C-alpha positions in Angstrom: 67.3 -75.8 87.0 67.3 -78.9 85.2 69.1 -82.0 86.7 71.9 -83.5 84.3 69.7 -86.1 82.8 67.1 -83.4 81.3 70.7 -81.0 80.2 71.4 -84.4 78.6 68.0 -85.1 76.7 67.6 -84.2 73.3 63.9 -83.4 73.2 63.8 -81.5 76.2 66.8 -79.3 75.7 65.5 -77.9 72.0 61.9 -77.4 73.9 64.0 -75.1 76.3 66.1 -73.1 73.9 63.0 -72.6 71.6 61.4 -70.9 74.4 65.0 -69.1 75.8 68.0 -69.3 73.8 70.3 -68.3 76.8 69.3 -71.6 77.8 71.5 -73.1 75.9 74.5 -72.1 77.9 73.0 -75.1 80.5 72.8 -77.9 77.6 75.4 -81.4 77.8 78.1 -80.5 76.1 77.5 -82.8 73.2 73.5 -81.0 72.5 75.7 -77.5 72.4 77.3 -78.9 69.2 74.1 -80.3 67.5 73.4 -77.9 65.1 69.6 -78.3 65.3 69.5 -77.2 68.9 71.8 -74.6 68.5 69.9 -72.9 65.4 66.9 -73.8 67.5 68.5 -71.5 70.2 69.7 -69.0 68.0 66.3 -68.7 66.1 65.2 -67.2 69.6 68.2 -65.3 70.6 71.3 -64.9 68.3 73.4 -64.6 71.7 73.0 -67.9 72.3 75.8 -68.3 69.5 78.3 -68.0 72.5 77.8 -71.0 73.9 78.2 -73.2 71.2 80.8 -75.5 71.1 83.4 -73.8 69.0 84.0 -76.8 66.5 80.5 -75.9 65.1 81.3 -72.2 64.5 84.2 -73.0 62.4 81.9 -75.0 60.4 80.8 -72.8 57.0 78.1 -74.6 56.2 76.5 -73.9 60.0 77.6 -70.2 59.9 75.5 -69.6 56.8 72.5 -71.6 58.8 73.1 -69.3 61.4 73.6 -65.9 59.6 70.4 -67.4 57.6 68.0 -67.4 61.0 69.1 -64.2 62.1 71.1 -61.1 60.9 73.2 -60.2 64.2 74.1 -64.1 64.4 76.6 -63.5 61.1 78.1 -61.1 62.8 78.6 -63.2 65.8 80.0 -66.3 63.8 82.5 -63.6 62.3 83.7 -62.3 65.5 83.8 -64.9 67.4 86.2 -67.4 65.0 88.5 -64.1 64.6 88.8 -63.9 69.1 89.5 -67.7 68.1 92.1 -66.9 65.7 93.7 -64.4 67.5 93.8 -66.4 70.9 95.2 -69.5 68.6 97.8 -67.4 67.1 99.1 -65.7 70.2 99.5 -68.8 71.6 101.1 -70.1 69.2 103.4 -66.9 69.3 103.8 -67.7 72.9 105.3 -71.3 72.7 107.4 -70.6 69.6 108.9 -67.7 72.6 109.1 -70.0 75.4 110.6 -72.3 73.0 113.1 -70.1 72.1 114.1 -69.3 75.5 114.5 -72.6 76.3 116.9 -73.6 73.6 119.0 -70.3 74.8 118.7 -71.1 78.3 119.8 -74.8 77.7 122.4 -73.5 75.0 124.2 -71.1 77.9 124.4 -73.4 81.1 127.5 -74.3 82.4 128.8 -77.0 84.9 128.4 -76.8 88.8 131.8 -76.9 88.3 132.3 -74.5 85.7 129.9 -71.9 87.9 132.5 -73.0 91.3 136.2 -72.1 89.6 134.4 -68.5 87.9 132.8 -67.6 91.5 136.3 -68.8 93.7 138.3 -67.0 91.1 135.7 -63.7 91.6 135.1 -64.0 87.7 131.3 -63.8 87.7 128.4 -62.4 89.3 125.3 -64.5 89.8 122.0 -62.6 89.1 119.2 -64.6 90.1 115.5 -64.2 88.3 113.4 -66.0 90.7 110.7 -64.3 92.4 111.8 -63.0 96.3 110.5 -65.5 98.4 112.6 -68.1 96.5 115.6 -66.2 96.3 115.3 -65.9 100.2 114.7 -70.1 100.6 118.0 -70.8 98.6 120.4 -68.9 96.9 124.2 -69.0 96.0 126.5 -66.6 98.2 126.7 -63.4 97.3 124.1 -63.6 94.2 121.7 -60.6 93.2 118.4 -60.8 93.1 116.3 -59.6 89.9 113.0 -61.0 90.1 111.5 -57.6 88.9 111.7 -57.2 84.8 113.5 -60.6 84.6 112.4 -61.7 81.0 114.2 -58.5 79.6 117.2 -58.4 81.5 117.4 -62.3 80.8 117.6 -61.5 77.4 119.9 -59.2 77.2 122.6 -61.5 79.2 122.1 -64.1 77.7 122.2 -62.4 73.7 125.4 -63.7 72.2 127.0 -60.6 71.4 125.7 -58.4 74.3 128.7 -56.2 75.7 129.8 -56.9 78.9 129.3 -53.5 80.0 126.1 -53.2 78.0 124.7 -56.0 80.4 126.2 -54.2 83.6 124.6 -51.0 82.8 121.5 -52.8 82.3 122.4 -54.6 85.8 123.3 -50.9 87.2 119.7 -49.7 86.2 117.8 -52.8 87.5 119.4 -52.0 91.0 118.6 -48.3 90.9 115.3 -48.8 90.2 
């Protein structure tokens, strides 16, 4: 155990990682971004890279220095950067889908007055994709709860060219399960 003041002291951390690279995980955040300290840890144990600041791993100069200090480190840097890129790509894709779904939901909104008119004329069925708990808490009278697999159903229902019978068949299938 090292108190916070010692984990933030560059001299103490440098000495500690030189004897056990894994100790880098306990260093203050700014020291985990210090190339000199991280390289000292990597020379002792290449797996110390897992505790280095992500921005440091993206630096090509640092990656070369780390690879030169340990053959295992070069593979780790490559793998960690690939994993980071994959996470960033996945996050961007999820954000794009969310934006698309929000735009689509906005496009499909109707006024409360229109919804009430359709309900009174028995021209609509309200499908509620919230959780079962939320549905039980409050709902439109006569609405059908479809909390399971709701994202797929929601996309089908919101699709501008979805035939009504296709949506009805999908609802029937959901109710059968």
